[in-house]
Backbone as CSV, one residue per row, in Angstrom:
resi,resn,N_x,N_y,N_z,CA_x,CA_y,CA_z,C_x,C_y,C_z
1,MET,-51.185,-58.842,27.543,-50.882,-58.936,26.115,-51.514,-60.189,25.513
2,ARG,-51.402,-61.305,26.239,-51.989,-62.553,25.739,-53.495,-62.412,25.591
3,ARG,-54.159,-61.768,26.576,-55.608,-61.583,26.496,-55.957,-60.713,25.296
4,ARG,-55.153,-59.657,25.041,-55.430,-58.799,23.892,-55.335,-59.580,22.591
5,ARG,-54.324,-60.461,22.489,-54.188,-61.270,21.279,-55.383,-62.204,21.122
6,GLN,-55.842,-62.798,22.244,-57.003,-63.688,22.189,-58.247,-62.934,21.745
7,GLU,-58.433,-61.706,22.305,-59.597,-60.915,21.912,-59.524,-60.541,20.441
8,GLY,-58.302,-60.208,19.962,-58.157,-59.859,18.557,-58.510,-61.021,17.651
9,ARG,-58.033,-62.229,18.014,-58.357,-63.406,17.206,-59.849,-63.684,17.230
10,LEU,-60.478,-63.497,18.404,-61.922,-63.726,18.515,-62.700,-62.776,17.626
11,LEU,-62.354,-61.481,17.669,-63.078,-60.501,16.862,-62.906,-60.780,15.378
12,ILE,-61.691,-61.194,14.975,-61.476,-61.533,13.575,-62.312,-62.738,13.186
13,ALA,-62.362,-63.751,14.060,-63.149,-64.948,13.755,-64.628,-64.635,13.640
14,LEU,-65.125,-63.785,14.556,-66.541,-63.434,14.493,-66.848,-62.647,13.230
15,ALA,-65.947,-61.741,12.856,-66.179,-60.964,11.635,-66.164,-61.858,10.412
16,LEU,-65.223,-62.808,10.363,-65.188,-63.712,9.216,-66.432,-64.563,9.153
17,ALA,-66.910,-65.026,10.313,-68.146,-65.812,10.323,-69.304,-64.993,9.816
18,ALA,-69.288,-63.685,10.109,-70.398,-62.833,9.699,-70.396,-62.565,8.208
19,VAL,-69.210,-62.439,7.595,-69.172,-62.020,6.199,-68.915,-63.154,5.232
20,SER,-68.653,-64.368,5.716,-68.230,-65.434,4.824,-69.391,-66.147,4.168
21,GLY,-70.602,-65.651,4.349,-71.748,-66.292,3.710,-72.268,-67.435,4.551
22,CYS,-73.010,-68.320,3.920,-73.673,-69.400,4.649,-72.670,-70.417,5.159
23,ARG,-72.998,-71.086,6.240,-72.272,-72.271,6.640,-72.836,-73.416,5.817
24,CYS,-72.004,-74.048,4.992,-72.515,-75.016,4.025,-73.281,-76.142,4.699
25,LYS,-72.849,-76.536,5.893,-73.554,-77.637,6.556,-74.956,-77.217,6.971
26,GLY,-75.219,-75.900,6.962,-76.547,-75.437,7.339,-77.538,-75.437,6.202
27,GLU,-77.073,-75.704,4.975,-78.000,-75.714,3.861,-79.003,-76.845,4.048
28,THR,-80.272,-76.543,3.877,-81.309,-77.535,4.120,-82.514,-77.212,3.257
29,LYS,-83.527,-78.047,3.361,-84.773,-77.813,2.646,-85.916,-77.835,3.645
30,ILE,-86.899,-77.009,3.365,-88.113,-77.017,4.163,-89.277,-76.981,3.178
31,GLY,-90.034,-78.047,3.151,-91.008,-78.203,2.089,-90.266,-78.343,0.779
32,ASP,-90.612,-77.530,-0.199,-89.928,-77.569,-1.493,-88.967,-76.395,-1.662
33,LYS,-88.605,-75.735,-0.555,-87.743,-74.559,-0.633,-86.383,-74.813,0.017
34,ARG,-85.370,-74.181,-0.542,-84.042,-74.188,0.049,-83.934,-73.072,1.080
35,ALA,-83.135,-73.306,2.093,-82.879,-72.289,3.110,-81.616,-72.691,3.852
36,PHE,-81.255,-71.904,4.856,-80.066,-72.193,5.643,-80.418,-72.216,7.127
37,ALA,-79.928,-73.254,7.784,-80.164,-73.389,9.214,-79.358,-72.331,9.950
38,CYS,-80.045,-71.432,10.641,-79.367,-70.310,11.301,-79.410,-70.446,12.817
39,ALA,-79.862,-71.606,13.321,-79.968,-71.788,14.770,-79.236,-73.047,15.216
40,GLU,-78.203,-73.415,14.479,-77.432,-74.611,14.826,-76.703,-74.419,16.162
41,VAL,-76.519,-75.522,16.875,-75.826,-75.504,18.162,-74.575,-76.363,18.046
42,PRO,-73.387,-75.771,18.135,-72.159,-76.574,18.049,-72.114,-77.618,19.161
43,SER,-71.601,-78.783,18.835,-71.512,-79.846,19.847,-70.462,-79.519,20.906
44,LYS,-69.428,-78.768,20.527,-68.363,-78.408,21.458,-68.586,-77.001,21.983
45,ASP,-68.580,-76.853,23.304,-68.754,-75.539,23.920,-67.459,-74.727,23.817
46,VAL,-67.620,-73.449,23.476,-66.480,-72.554,23.314,-66.613,-71.393,24.286
47,HIS,-65.496,-71.020,24.902,-65.467,-69.839,25.775,-64.863,-68.670,25.010
48,ASP,-65.538,-67.525,25.059,-64.950,-66.322,24.479,-65.454,-65.096,25.225
49,GLU,-64.727,-63.996,25.056,-65.080,-62.727,25.689,-64.903,-61.603,24.678
50,ILE,-65.824,-60.653,24.695,-65.727,-59.484,23.830,-65.793,-58.239,24.703
51,ASP,-64.822,-57.375,24.537,-64.813,-56.086,25.228,-65.746,-55.143,24.465
52,LEU,-66.860,-54.768,25.091,-67.855,-53.916,24.450,-67.605,-52.433,24.674
53,GLY,-66.596,-52.104,25.444,-66.304,-50.712,25.757,-67.047,-50.249,26.993
54,ASP,-66.609,-49.145,27.559,-67.246,-48.549,28.741,-67.307,-49.521,29.915
55,GLY,-66.319,-50.417,30.022,-66.269,-51.343,31.146,-67.226,-52.511,31.040
56,LYS,-67.777,-52.754,29.887,-68.752,-53.839,29.693,-68.149,-54.937,28.827
57,ARG,-68.473,-56.188,29.176,-67.944,-57.334,28.451,-69.052,-58.362,28.236
58,LEU,-69.004,-59.005,27.090,-69.874,-60.137,26.822,-69.045,-61.399,26.988
59,VAL,-69.433,-62.243,27.933,-68.707,-63.475,28.235,-69.599,-64.645,27.833
60,ARG,-69.096,-65.498,26.941,-69.907,-66.601,26.424,-69.211,-67.928,26.693
61,ASP,-69.976,-68.867,27.238,-69.537,-70.248,27.439,-70.557,-71.158,26.778
62,GLY,-70.213,-71.655,25.594,-71.170,-72.480,24.861,-72.403,-71.671,24.494
63,VAL,-73.583,-72.187,24.826,-74.825,-71.489,24.480,-75.178,-70.401,25.477
64,ARG,-74.486,-70.356,26.603,-74.802,-69.367,27.641,-73.891,-68.151,27.540
65,ALA,-74.452,-66.983,27.829,-73.671,-65.748,27.807,-74.111,-64.855,28.952
66,VAL,-73.175,-64.031,29.420,-73.428,-63.086,30.508,-72.894,-61.728,30.076
67,LEU,-73.659,-60.689,30.347,-73.229,-59.322,30.080,-72.661,-58.744,31.367
68,ARG,-71.357,-58.534,31.418,-70.680,-58.019,32.602,-70.621,-56.493,32.553
69,GLY,-70.630,-55.893,33.736,-70.505,-54.453,33.836,-71.817,-53.715,33.726
70,VAL,-72.925,-54.444,33.732,-74.262,-53.857,33.641,-75.055,-54.277,34.878
71,PRO,-75.715,-53.346,35.580,-76.515,-53.741,36.745,-77.520,-54.833,36.398
72,GLU,-77.646,-55.801,37.287,-78.472,-56.978,37.025,-79.942,-56.642,36.825
73,ASP,-80.398,-55.532,37.397,-81.833,-55.231,37.315,-82.199,-54.349,36.124
74,GLN,-81.229,-53.989,35.280,-81.566,-53.179,34.111,-82.366,-54.011,33.103
75,PRO,-83.409,-53.431,32.499,-84.297,-54.211,31.638,-83.695,-54.483,30.266
76,ALA,-84.316,-55.440,29.580,-84.037,-55.699,28.171,-85.161,-55.086,27.343
77,LEU,-84.825,-54.687,26.127,-85.803,-54.111,25.203,-85.916,-55.044,23.995
78,ILE,-87.148,-55.328,23.574,-87.387,-56.228,22.447,-88.262,-55.525,21.419
79,THR,-87.795,-55.515,20.161,-88.558,-54.924,19.074,-88.300,-55.726,17.812
80,SER,-88.844,-55.259,16.676,-88.715,-55.968,15.409,-88.609,-54.973,14.260
81,PHE,-87.809,-55.326,13.243,-87.715,-54.515,12.038,-88.688,-54.972,10.948
82,GLU,-89.543,-55.943,11.246,-90.565,-56.306,10.266,-91.422,-55.063,10.007
83,GLY,-91.571,-54.698,8.759,-92.283,-53.462,8.441,-91.366,-52.276,8.283
84,GLY,-90.061,-52.469,8.528,-89.105,-51.385,8.327,-88.298,-51.067,9.570
85,ALA,-87.087,-50.575,9.366,-86.228,-50.189,10.478,-86.609,-48.807,10.979
86,ALA,-86.230,-48.524,12.208,-86.495,-47.220,12.803,-85.387,-46.895,13.785
87,ASP,-85.247,-45.634,14.082,-84.325,-45.189,15.119,-85.017,-45.415,16.464
88,VAL,-84.828,-46.584,17.022,-85.549,-46.987,18.233,-85.188,-46.060,19.392
89,PRO,-86.183,-45.483,20.071,-85.909,-44.582,21.202,-85.561,-45.378,22.462
90,VAL,-84.336,-45.856,22.536,-83.919,-46.707,23.646,-83.831,-45.876,24.920
91,PRO,-84.591,-46.235,25.957,-84.509,-45.473,27.218,-83.142,-45.630,27.884
92,VAL,-82.785,-44.672,28.681,-81.540,-44.767,29.452,-81.645,-45.944,30.419
93,GLY,-80.581,-46.716,30.535,-80.566,-47.809,31.496,-81.012,-49.146,30.956
94,VAL,-81.157,-49.297,29.638,-81.495,-50.600,29.054,-80.213,-51.416,28.895
95,ALA,-80.256,-52.672,29.319,-79.070,-53.510,29.280,-78.763,-54.014,27.878
96,ALA,-79.795,-54.445,27.151,-79.595,-55.004,25.815,-80.869,-54.844,25.014
97,VAL,-80.707,-54.752,23.693,-81.835,-54.645,22.771,-81.846,-55.878,21.875
98,PHE,-83.011,-56.515,21.762,-83.207,-57.653,20.864,-84.061,-57.187,19.693
99,VAL,-83.573,-57.423,18.475,-84.338,-57.107,17.266,-84.643,-58.435,16.591
100,VAL,-85.908,-58.860,16.626,-86.289,-60.182,16.126,-87.111,-60.014,14.853
101,GLY,-86.511,-60.426,13.720,-87.078,-60.173,12.407,-86.469,-58.900,11.865
102,LEU,-85.700,-59.011,10.759,-84.894,-57.884,10.286,-85.448,-57.269,9.016
103,GLY,-86.682,-57.608,8.675,-87.429,-56.878,7.660,-86.909,-56.976,6.242
104,ARG,-86.061,-58.006,5.943,-85.543,-58.180,4.578,-84.747,-56.959,4.118
105,LEU,-84.149,-56.256,5.070,-83.406,-55.038,4.744,-82.097,-55.372,4.033
106,PRO,-81.680,-54.540,3.079,-80.354,-54.707,2.480,-79.263,-54.526,3.536
107,ARG,-78.067,-54.990,3.194,-76.968,-55.004,4.164,-76.649,-53.624,4.719
108,GLU,-76.487,-52.623,3.857,-76.041,-51.312,4.337,-77.048,-50.659,5.279
109,PRO,-78.337,-50.541,4.906,-79.268,-49.921,5.854,-79.478,-50.750,7.112
110,LEU,-79.395,-52.080,7.009,-79.527,-52.903,8.211,-78.353,-52.668,9.152
111,GLY,-77.142,-52.649,8.616,-75.981,-52.399,9.463,-76.042,-51.037,10.139
112,LYS,-76.493,-50.016,9.398,-76.602,-48.677,9.974,-77.671,-48.629,11.060
113,ALA,-78.812,-49.296,10.828,-79.884,-49.285,11.828,-79.462,-50.000,13.101
114,LEU,-78.792,-51.139,12.969,-78.326,-51.865,14.157,-77.238,-51.073,14.879
115,GLY,-76.346,-50.446,14.107,-75.295,-49.639,14.715,-75.839,-48.437,15.466
116,ALA,-76.919,-47.836,14.940,-77.523,-46.690,15.626,-78.092,-47.099,16.979
117,ILE,-78.678,-48.295,17.054,-79.185,-48.785,18.346,-78.026,-49.077,19.286
118,ALA,-76.949,-49.651,18.744,-75.794,-50.006,19.577,-75.139,-48.781,20.191
119,ALA,-75.354,-47.601,19.618,-74.825,-46.372,20.209,-75.582,-45.987,21.472
120,LYS,-76.746,-46.612,21.705,-77.591,-46.268,22.850,-77.688,-47.391,23.885
121,ALA,-77.137,-48.561,23.594,-77.257,-49.707,24.497,-75.955,-50.499,24.472
122,PRO,-75.612,-51.169,25.578,-74.366,-51.928,25.614,-74.313,-53.072,24.612
123,LEU,-75.478,-53.667,24.278,-75.486,-54.858,23.434,-76.759,-54.883,22.603
124,VAL,-76.634,-55.309,21.340,-77.772,-55.514,20.457,-77.701,-56.941,19.932
125,VAL,-78.799,-57.689,20.062,-78.884,-59.064,19.577,-79.840,-59.072,18.393
126,ALA,-79.333,-59.430,17.199,-80.129,-59.421,15.977,-80.533,-60.843,15.613
127,LEU,-81.846,-61.061,15.445,-82.380,-62.376,15.106,-83.008,-62.324,13.719
128,ALA,-82.477,-63.110,12.804,-82.985,-63.134,11.437,-84.326,-63.853,11.370
129,GLY,-85.153,-63.411,10.431,-86.398,-64.088,10.125,-86.246,-64.944,8.879
130,PRO,-87.286,-65.648,8.460,-87.181,-66.600,7.353,-86.968,-65.974,5.983
131,GLU,-87.226,-64.670,5.854,-86.998,-64.002,4.575,-85.712,-63.186,4.569
132,ASP,-85.039,-63.115,5.704,-83.758,-62.414,5.777,-82.652,-63.323,5.243
133,GLU,-81.816,-62.803,4.352,-80.711,-63.585,3.806,-79.632,-63.757,4.872
134,VAL,-79.305,-65.004,5.174,-78.411,-65.297,6.287,-77.047,-64.643,6.098
135,ASP,-76.450,-64.771,4.911,-75.120,-64.195,4.715,-75.162,-62.676,4.736
136,LEU,-76.227,-62.083,4.225,-76.382,-60.628,4.258,-76.490,-60.132,5.702
137,VAL,-77.285,-60.826,6.510,-77.456,-60.445,7.916,-76.126,-60.496,8.648
138,ARG,-75.350,-61.549,8.413,-74.059,-61.663,9.095,-73.109,-60.549,8.672
139,GLY,-73.185,-60.157,7.401,-72.375,-59.045,6.952,-72.779,-57.740,7.616
140,ALA,-74.092,-57.508,7.736,-74.575,-56.285,8.381,-74.191,-56.251,9.853
141,ILE,-74.219,-57.403,10.519,-73.811,-57.463,11.924,-72.339,-57.097,12.072
142,ALA,-71.519,-57.599,11.172,-70.097,-57.244,11.212,-69.905,-55.757,10.966
143,ASP,-70.682,-55.184,10.051,-70.573,-53.751,9.750,-70.966,-52.878,10.937
144,ALA,-71.908,-53.374,11.752,-72.507,-52.555,12.809,-71.610,-52.379,14.030
145,GLY,-70.538,-53.145,14.135,-69.621,-52.978,15.256,-69.756,-54.072,16.300
146,LYS,-68.829,-54.066,17.267,-68.703,-55.185,18.194,-69.848,-55.291,19.191
147,ARG,-70.653,-54.236,19.336,-71.785,-54.319,20.268,-73.006,-55.012,19.656
148,VAL,-72.941,-55.371,18.398,-74.052,-56.068,17.735,-73.636,-57.512,17.508
149,VAL,-74.460,-58.450,17.973,-74.137,-59.874,17.869,-75.302,-60.617,17.220
150,ASP,-74.995,-61.805,16.738,-75.946,-62.649,16.036,-76.737,-63.481,17.039
151,GLY,-78.082,-63.381,16.982,-78.925,-64.189,17.854,-78.909,-65.661,17.524
152,GLY,-78.255,-66.050,16.422,-78.021,-67.459,16.129,-76.742,-67.970,16.751
153,VAL,-75.949,-67.079,17.371,-74.705,-67.454,18.047,-74.833,-67.240,19.556
154,VAL,-75.284,-66.063,19.966,-75.540,-65.782,21.386,-76.952,-66.257,21.684
155,ARG,-77.083,-67.355,22.416,-78.361,-68.058,22.496,-79.099,-67.889,23.821
156,ALA,-78.395,-67.817,24.940,-79.045,-67.694,26.243,-78.284,-66.653,27.047
157,LEU,-78.843,-65.451,27.100,-78.169,-64.311,27.705,-78.764,-64.028,29.075
158,SER,-77.911,-63.989,30.097,-78.355,-63.696,31.457,-78.281,-62.194,31.692
159,ILE,-79.438,-61.541,31.682,-79.566,-60.120,31.969,-80.942,-59.880,32.576
160,ALA,-81.121,-58.723,33.187,-82.429,-58.277,33.696,-83.044,-59.295,34.649
161,ASN,-82.191,-60.031,35.384,-82.649,-61.089,36.300,-83.413,-62.182,35.560
162,LEU,-83.114,-62.362,34.290,-83.763,-63.358,33.446,-82.708,-64.110,32.647
163,GLU,-83.135,-65.236,32.071,-82.366,-65.922,31.040,-83.158,-65.759,29.745
164,ILE,-82.640,-64.961,28.827,-83.350,-64.669,27.586,-82.741,-65.517,26.478
165,VAL,-83.547,-66.423,25.937,-83.090,-67.386,24.938,-83.533,-66.924,23.555
166,SER,-82.601,-66.885,22.613,-82.866,-66.414,21.252,-82.990,-67.592,20.295
167,VAL,-84.040,-67.578,19.469,-84.190,-68.585,18.419,-84.616,-67.880,17.127
168,PRO,-83.677,-67.656,16.194,-84.046,-67.035,14.921,-84.707,-68.036,13.994
169,GLY,-85.288,-67.529,12.899,-85.789,-68.380,11.832,-87.169,-68.958,12.079
170,SER,-87.701,-69.599,11.021,-89.032,-70.201,11.062,-88.983,-71.579,10.427
171,ASP,-89.943,-72.423,10.793,-90.087,-73.736,10.163,-91.350,-73.813,9.310
172,ASP,-91.921,-72.676,8.987,-93.120,-72.629,8.154,-92.701,-72.466,6.697
173,PRO,-92.934,-73.484,5.847,-92.488,-73.375,4.449,-93.046,-72.153,3.732
174,SER,-94.268,-71.747,4.074,-94.869,-70.608,3.375,-94.155,-69.299,3.684
175,SER,-93.401,-69.244,4.781,-92.726,-68.004,5.164,-91.297,-67.931,4.645
176,ILE,-90.766,-69.028,4.132,-89.379,-69.057,3.668,-89.266,-68.346,2.327
177,ALA,-88.261,-67.497,2.211,-88.084,-66.703,0.991,-87.698,-67.577,-0.191
178,GLU,-88.100,-67.160,-1.386,-87.794,-67.888,-2.604,-86.320,-67.792,-2.975
179,HIS,-85.598,-66.815,-2.437,-84.195,-66.665,-2.831,-83.304,-67.786,-2.305
180,GLY,-83.824,-68.623,-1.417,-83.092,-69.803,-0.982,-82.034,-69.569,0.062
181,ARG,-81.920,-68.345,0.576,-80.913,-68.042,1.584,-81.552,-67.557,2.881
182,GLY,-82.820,-67.908,3.057,-83.533,-67.512,4.264,-83.097,-68.306,5.479
183,CYS,-83.610,-67.919,6.629,-83.202,-68.454,7.930,-84.260,-69.448,8.423
184,VAL,-83.880,-70.711,8.574,-84.822,-71.743,9.012,-84.353,-72.342,10.332
185,VAL,-85.286,-72.547,11.251,-84.990,-73.243,12.501,-85.534,-74.664,12.382
186,ARG,-84.713,-75.623,12.733,-85.082,-77.032,12.628,-85.323,-77.613,14.021
187,PRO,-86.208,-78.620,14.132,-86.446,-79.223,15.453,-85.170,-79.727,16.105
188,GLU,-84.239,-80.285,15.313,-83.015,-80.815,15.910,-82.152,-79.713,16.508
189,ASP,-82.223,-78.509,15.928,-81.468,-77.386,16.487,-82.020,-76.981,17.850
190,VAL,-83.342,-76.949,17.966,-83.956,-76.549,19.239,-83.776,-77.640,20.285
191,ARG,-83.850,-78.899,19.869,-83.575,-79.990,20.817,-82.151,-79.896,21.346
192,ALA,-81.200,-79.602,20.474,-79.809,-79.466,20.918,-79.658,-78.296,21.884
193,LEU,-80.316,-77.190,21.592,-80.259,-76.027,22.479,-80.869,-76.353,23.839
194,ALA,-82.037,-76.985,23.831,-82.701,-77.336,25.090,-81.847,-78.303,25.909
195,GLY,-81.178,-79.231,25.213,-80.322,-80.171,25.923,-79.135,-79.494,26.584
196,LYS,-78.583,-78.484,25.925,-77.469,-77.741,26.517,-77.927,-76.893,27.707
197,LEU,-79.132,-76.339,27.617,-79.615,-75.433,28.661,-80.087,-76.184,29.900
198,GLY,-80.778,-77.308,29.711,-81.362,-78.012,30.841,-82.509,-77.231,31.458
199,PRO,-82.940,-77.594,32.678,-84.062,-76.893,33.319,-83.721,-75.441,33.635
200,ALA,-84.731,-74.598,33.610,-84.546,-73.193,33.966,-84.364,-73.052,35.471
201,SER,-83.648,-72.009,35.880,-83.466,-71.719,37.295,-84.745,-71.110,37.877
202,LYS,-85.065,-71.456,39.117,-86.238,-70.878,39.774,-86.061,-69.378,40.021
203,ASP,-84.819,-68.959,40.225,-84.545,-67.557,40.531,-84.336,-66.704,39.279
204,ARG,-84.186,-67.357,38.132,-83.917,-66.634,36.893,-84.822,-67.215,35.806
205,PRO,-86.039,-66.694,35.679,-86.975,-67.246,34.692,-86.403,-67.195,33.280
206,ARG,-86.803,-68.182,32.485,-86.363,-68.278,31.089,-87.429,-67.687,30.185
207,ILE,-87.024,-66.722,29.368,-87.917,-66.086,28.400,-87.393,-66.388,27.003
208,ALA,-88.266,-66.808,26.113,-87.870,-67.120,24.739,-88.213,-65.946,23.826
209,VAL,-87.202,-65.419,23.138,-87.398,-64.416,22.098,-87.204,-65.136,20.770
210,VAL,-88.285,-65.290,20.004,-88.271,-66.143,18.819,-88.925,-65.414,17.650
211,TYR,-88.616,-65.872,16.454,-89.386,-65.393,15.302,-90.655,-66.227,15.151
212,ALA,-90.534,-67.539,15.261,-91.671,-68.446,15.039,-92.221,-68.953,16.361
213,ALA,-93.526,-68.922,16.509,-94.175,-69.385,17.735,-94.109,-70.908,17.835
214,PRO,-94.139,-71.438,19.070,-94.275,-72.883,19.237,-95.715,-73.308,18.963
215,SER,-95.931,-74.599,18.944,-97.285,-75.122,18.750,-98.020,-75.201,20.082
216,ARG,-99.329,-75.059,20.045,-100.168,-75.328,21.209,-101.029,-76.571,20.968
217,ASP,-100.734,-77.303,19.881,-101.486,-78.497,19.515,-100.509,-79.671,19.447
218,PRO,-100.555,-80.609,20.413,-99.607,-81.740,20.406,-99.656,-82.550,19.119
219,ALA,-100.777,-82.520,18.425,-100.893,-83.274,17.175,-100.180,-82.588,16.016
220,ARG,-99.791,-81.325,16.211,-99.122,-80.568,15.140,-97.864,-79.906,15.704
221,PRO,-96.836,-80.701,15.990,-95.632,-80.140,16.606,-94.898,-79.195,15.662
222,LEU,-94.212,-78.217,16.269,-93.415,-77.244,15.529,-91.981,-77.239,16.077
223,ALA,-91.100,-76.579,15.359,-89.674,-76.673,15.663,-89.328,-76.186,17.061
224,ASN,-89.996,-75.133,17.554,-89.611,-74.553,18.841,-90.185,-75.283,20.052
225,ASP,-90.978,-76.314,19.821,-91.614,-77.024,20.943,-90.631,-77.630,21.954
226,PRO,-89.447,-78.130,21.557,-88.564,-78.750,22.552,-88.004,-77.795,23.596
227,LEU,-88.109,-76.486,23.392,-87.613,-75.535,24.389,-88.593,-75.502,25.564
228,THR,-88.129,-75.893,26.736,-89.008,-76.081,27.888,-88.721,-75.065,28.989
229,ASP,-89.561,-75.116,30.025,-89.415,-74.239,31.194,-89.375,-72.775,30.785
230,VAL,-90.225,-72.399,29.843,-90.263,-71.030,29.345,-91.364,-70.257,30.064
231,GLY,-91.008,-69.073,30.598,-91.992,-68.264,31.306,-92.880,-67.459,30.390
232,ALA,-92.383,-67.140,29.178,-93.166,-66.412,28.179,-92.461,-66.552,26.843
233,TRP,-93.261,-66.518,25.769,-92.750,-66.536,24.401,-93.009,-65.164,23.784
234,LEU,-91.947,-64.492,23.357,-92.068,-63.207,22.693,-91.790,-63.440,21.213
235,VAL,-92.824,-63.249,20.388,-92.818,-63.724,19.004,-92.748,-62.545,18.040
236,GLY,-91.693,-62.513,17.215,-91.536,-61.442,16.246,-92.259,-61.698,14.940
237,GLY,-92.492,-62.972,14.604,-93.155,-63.337,13.363,-94.658,-63.405,13.518
238,PRO,-95.339,-64.097,12.600,-96.807,-64.155,12.635,-97.347,-64.681,13.967
239,LEU,-98.292,-63.945,14.511,-98.962,-64.357,15.749,-100.311,-63.669,15.769
240,ASP,-101.348,-64.460,15.702,-102.679,-63.914,15.502,-103.373,-63.634,16.835
241,ARG,-102.743,-62.814,17.646,-103.338,-62.448,18.934,-102.703,-61.166,19.440
242,ASP,-103.384,-60.530,20.349,-102.873,-59.318,20.978,-102.161,-59.707,22.266
243,GLY,-101.563,-58.727,22.912,-100.913,-58.963,24.184,-101.199,-57.833,25.145
244,ALA,-101.087,-58.120,26.437,-101.362,-57.108,27.448,-100.334,-55.986,27.364
245,VAL,-100.772,-54.781,27.693,-99.863,-53.632,27.705,-98.887,-53.749,28.874
246,GLU,-99.351,-54.296,29.980,-98.498,-54.507,31.151,-98.848,-55.845,31.760
247,LEU,-97.818,-56.592,32.162,-98.042,-57.969,32.595,-97.023,-58.345,33.655
248,ALA,-97.479,-59.064,34.680,-96.597,-59.640,35.695,-96.893,-61.137,35.759
249,LEU,-95.876,-61.955,35.523,-96.040,-63.406,35.475,-95.310,-64.037,36.653
250,PRO,-96.044,-64.520,37.669,-95.386,-65.162,38.804,-94.850,-66.531,38.412
251,PRO,-93.951,-67.092,39.213,-93.428,-68.426,38.914,-94.555,-69.448,38.783
252,GLY,-94.469,-70.295,37.777,-95.469,-71.327,37.570,-96.668,-70.907,36.753
253,ALA,-96.757,-69.615,36.383,-97.886,-69.158,35.571,-97.778,-69.752,34.166
254,PRO,-98.911,-70.049,33.515,-98.853,-70.555,32.138,-98.127,-69.575,31.236
255,PRO,-97.216,-70.049,30.391,-96.438,-69.128,29.548,-97.269,-68.569,28.404
256,PRO,-97.465,-67.266,28.341,-98.232,-66.676,27.243,-97.397,-66.543,25.975
257,LEU,-98.070,-66.494,24.830,-97.459,-66.119,23.560,-97.794,-64.662,23.324
258,LEU,-96.766,-63.823,23.231,-96.965,-62.384,23.142,-96.309,-61.827,21.885
259,PRO,-96.994,-60.978,21.147,-96.406,-60.393,19.940,-95.386,-59.313,20.276
260,VAL,-94.291,-59.316,19.539,-93.277,-58.264,19.681,-93.687,-57.073,18.831
261,PRO,-93.800,-55.885,19.397,-94.129,-54.705,18.586,-93.065,-54.440,17.537
262,ARG,-93.480,-53.893,16.410,-92.549,-53.519,15.352,-92.043,-52.109,15.584
263,ALA,-90.815,-51.866,15.162,-90.180,-50.575,15.437,-90.778,-49.443,14.618
264,ALA,-91.225,-49.751,13.378,-91.638,-48.676,12.482,-93.062,-48.803,11.975
265,ALA,-93.751,-49.896,12.267,-95.091,-50.112,11.723,-95.953,-50.831,12.758
266,PRO,-97.247,-50.545,12.803,-98.116,-51.259,13.727,-98.328,-52.708,13.312
267,ARG,-98.693,-53.541,14.278,-99.108,-54.926,14.006,-100.625,-55.001,14.126
268,THR,-101.233,-55.822,13.297,-102.670,-56.054,13.411,-102.905,-57.488,13.858
269,THR,-103.957,-57.685,14.614,-104.318,-59.013,15.097,-105.777,-59.275,14.767
270,SER,-106.215,-60.504,14.992,-107.610,-60.854,14.702,-108.490,-60.746,15.936
271,THR,-107.948,-60.149,17.001,-108.751,-60.103,18.223,-110.063,-59.323,18.153
272,PRO,-110.290,-58.285,17.331,-109.305,-57.587,16.499,-108.577,-56.532,17.317
273,GLY,-107.439,-56.125,16.831,-106.704,-55.101,17.540,-105.523,-54.626,16.734
274,VAL,-104.972,-53.494,17.139,-103.779,-52.933,16.510,-102.744,-52.704,17.606
275,ILE,-101.547,-53.244,17.390,-100.442,-53.031,18.313,-99.567,-51.937,17.724
276,PRO,-99.523,-50.769,18.335,-98.774,-49.653,17.742,-97.282,-49.935,17.710
277,ALA,-96.599,-49.232,16.826,-95.145,-49.363,16.749,-94.517,-49.035,18.095
278,GLY,-93.488,-49.791,18.454,-92.839,-49.561,19.737,-91.952,-50.722,20.129
279,TYR,-92.004,-51.104,21.399,-91.116,-52.146,21.911,-91.666,-52.671,23.232
280,LEU,-91.086,-53.776,23.684,-91.372,-54.341,24.999,-90.185,-54.076,25.915
281,LEU,-90.456,-53.746,27.185,-89.436,-53.699,28.221,-89.654,-54.889,29.138
282,LEU,-88.568,-55.581,29.456,-88.663,-56.873,30.126,-87.624,-56.952,31.230
283,ARG,-88.064,-57.425,32.407,-87.120,-57.669,33.495,-87.734,-58.687,34.452
284,GLY,-86.898,-59.255,35.302,-87.355,-60.145,36.356,-87.222,-59.480,37.711
285,ASP,-88.102,-59.854,38.620,-88.089,-59.286,39.976,-88.507,-60.374,40.949
286,GLY,-87.528,-60.984,41.607,-87.831,-62.041,42.568,-88.501,-63.249,41.936
287,GLY,-88.146,-63.578,40.710,-88.752,-64.704,40.020,-90.006,-64.353,39.243
288,VAL,-90.509,-63.112,39.420,-91.677,-62.636,38.675,-91.206,-61.935,37.410
289,VAL,-91.783,-62.299,36.282,-91.441,-61.666,35.010,-92.303,-60.421,34.834
290,GLN,-91.662,-59.270,34.691,-92.356,-58.001,34.497,-92.199,-57.569,33.045
291,LEU,-93.318,-57.264,32.403,-93.285,-56.910,30.981,-94.188,-55.715,30.740
292,ARG,-93.677,-54.744,29.957,-94.458,-53.542,29.657,-94.261,-53.163,28.193
293,ARG,-95.368,-52.861,27.535,-95.297,-52.447,26.134,-95.278,-50.927,26.049
294,GLU,-94.330,-50.398,25.268,-94.176,-48.969,25.123,-94.403,-48.582,23.658
295,VAL,-95.011,-47.417,23.442,-95.254,-46.914,22.094,-94.087,-46.035,21.681
296,ALA,-93.582,-46.241,20.471,-92.478,-45.436,19.975,-92.904,-43.981,19.840
297,GLY,-92.019,-43.080,20.225,-92.301,-41.659,20.089,-93.210,-41.116,21.143
């Protein structure tokens, strides 16, 4: 009975956080634009558990989370709603779906699209982009049901023999929406996250699922640079390069920057190339990161 009361209070708190609009302390400026910090890391670690149904639970301790009741070797699926939402054809046996970049969708269609994916997977992690309204996104997440969580809250999820770290938002002023309620990631937020995580485990490679890419030029640092020990960067926002259709990354391999396919529209690159609509399937195998790009339909 006590556990049920705790779970009830947790679900109410998460729903209120989702629908109550911006966290005022997150209001910030980037360049000459207003936005809201959507990747803040609380200084105090909190333990909570959510019953996802079907014997599955999300257990969170501070920035770390574990999906219980799902085989460790089941893959994660990563896609993006940039260009529009779609009924993602989630294969049987996927542990969790990450949607990075929510396409500036209104609350109702976004909630329905996320909820439709949650009917096919134990967990959906939604990561807002710089043009997505933070309070609207939180409302849509609450509408979509308990299997959909905010990638600005669930930050390092242990699944698929990997540690998948979520970083929503961008630090590029040109990408921030004029409405002033967009999602911005600040260097101090990523430093705080990296400090909480510490070094990656040798047996569980760390993969970053982000909207904004890190810098490859030390003279031009970007917000996501403090995140270290990353085996690969999966980028939902602008990235002017193509990625391999199938890839195996052994321990110690240089971390590639790879574009996340969009669910409903192709991506174009300057390689030149076209990345068809679809998703990435991701898992670890003995410390090797296995990644495969799939075409929707």
